[in-house]
C-alpha angles and dihedrals in degrees: 000000000000117000126230094268093057092052092050091048091051093045087051091047095050091045089054089049090050092056091053096049090047092051092047090051092054093045090050091047090054094051095040093071095058093042090050094051092048092049094047092046093053097048099072090049096047091045091047093049091048089049095048091048087051095055088045096053092046090069093047122088108215115235142137091295096052119110110276092230089061099037099038123201098296093248133083100198101105120053131188119200120196110204117198118197138144130282094227135042132214088096103111117242094336096111094033093054093055091046090049090055091049091050093051091052094047092051094047091050093045089051088057091051096252125149111240129197125181134215113191121207108191128034096251095056088057093046092053097044104036094080096055103029103024090135092054098049106099098173141359125206108203134181091022090138101079128195090257095049137262115326124199089233087076095049089047090055089053091045092050090049092051094047090049090053090047095050087051089055094240094142138012103208128032123199130184122218118193144132112273111220108226101155140333089276098037127062110162122198106236137179123215127185111227104172121070094026111252117208113237119225115253120223120283092259094056091047091052093049090048093050093046090048091050092046092053093047096245113152124221110277091219125094120187128213118219101026125279090252091057093047092049092048087059100040103040094072090047091049088054092056092044093053091048091047089050094051090050091051089049092049092048093052093042092050093056093044091049092047092050089052094046093047094048091052089048092051093050091047089051090053091052093047091051091052090050094047092047090053090051091048091051093051093046090049091049090050093051092049090048091050092051091048092051090050091050092047091045091048092049093049091050089058 
C-alpha cells in the first residue's frame, strides 16, 4: 500500500501535468482562430477553381495533344500518395486517422497489384509510416508548418517536386490524403486525386440546368480565348499547388482544433485523478491516525 509521501508526490506530479495541458489548450485555442480563418478562406477558392476546371475539361476531347495533367499517362500501374499530417503530436487521433486512411489506400492498391510510392508532408506522417513502408517513401517534407502559419511557398515546393516526378514518368496517378477541416470538432480523413485531373461533381441544380440545356440544343454561352486546352495547360499545374496548399491549411487548422480538444480532455482527466488521489490520501492519513491512536490507548491501558 502506498504511504502518505507517495500519494503527495503523485498529486503534485498530476497537478504539474494539469498545468501543462491547460497551458497547451490555451495556446492551441489562440492559434486555432487564425488557422481556422485561413482554412475557411481557402476552401471557396479551391472549390471554385476545381469546378471551373471541371467545366473546361468537359468541353475538351482528350487526345494526344491534351495537357498531360488532364489526360494522364494512359496507365494506372504506378501510384503516388501524398500524406499530409502535422509536425507535432499531442493532438489526439488527428495524425493517426490520416495515416489509417493512407494505409487503407495503400493496401487496396497493393492488393490490385499496383506499385505505390509515398511522399510525406509533416513529420508525424513520416514517423508513423516509415516502419512499415520505408521502401516506398521517396521523400519527406518536414517542418512545413511554420510558427507564422502555412505559407504557399512550402506548397509550391511540394508541387514542383511532384510535377518533376510526373514529367520523369515515375508515377501514373497521384492522390492526396489529408484531414478535411469541417469544424472544430470534426476533421475527416479524405482522399483526392490530383493527377490526372478528376472533374468534381457540380451541385444538383447545376446538373439539372446543364441537362435541360443539352436536351433543348442550347450551346454553352461561353467562348474561350485562347482555347480550352491552352487554358487547362496553364491552370492545371496551378490547381495542383492550390489543392496541396488547401490541404495543408486544413491540416494546420485541424491540428490545433484536435490538440485543443485533446488537451481539454487531458486537463479534465487530470482533475478527476487529483480528486481520486486526494480521497485516497485522506483515507490513508485517517487510517494512520487511527492506528497511532489505538497504539497510544493500548499502551496506556497496559501501564
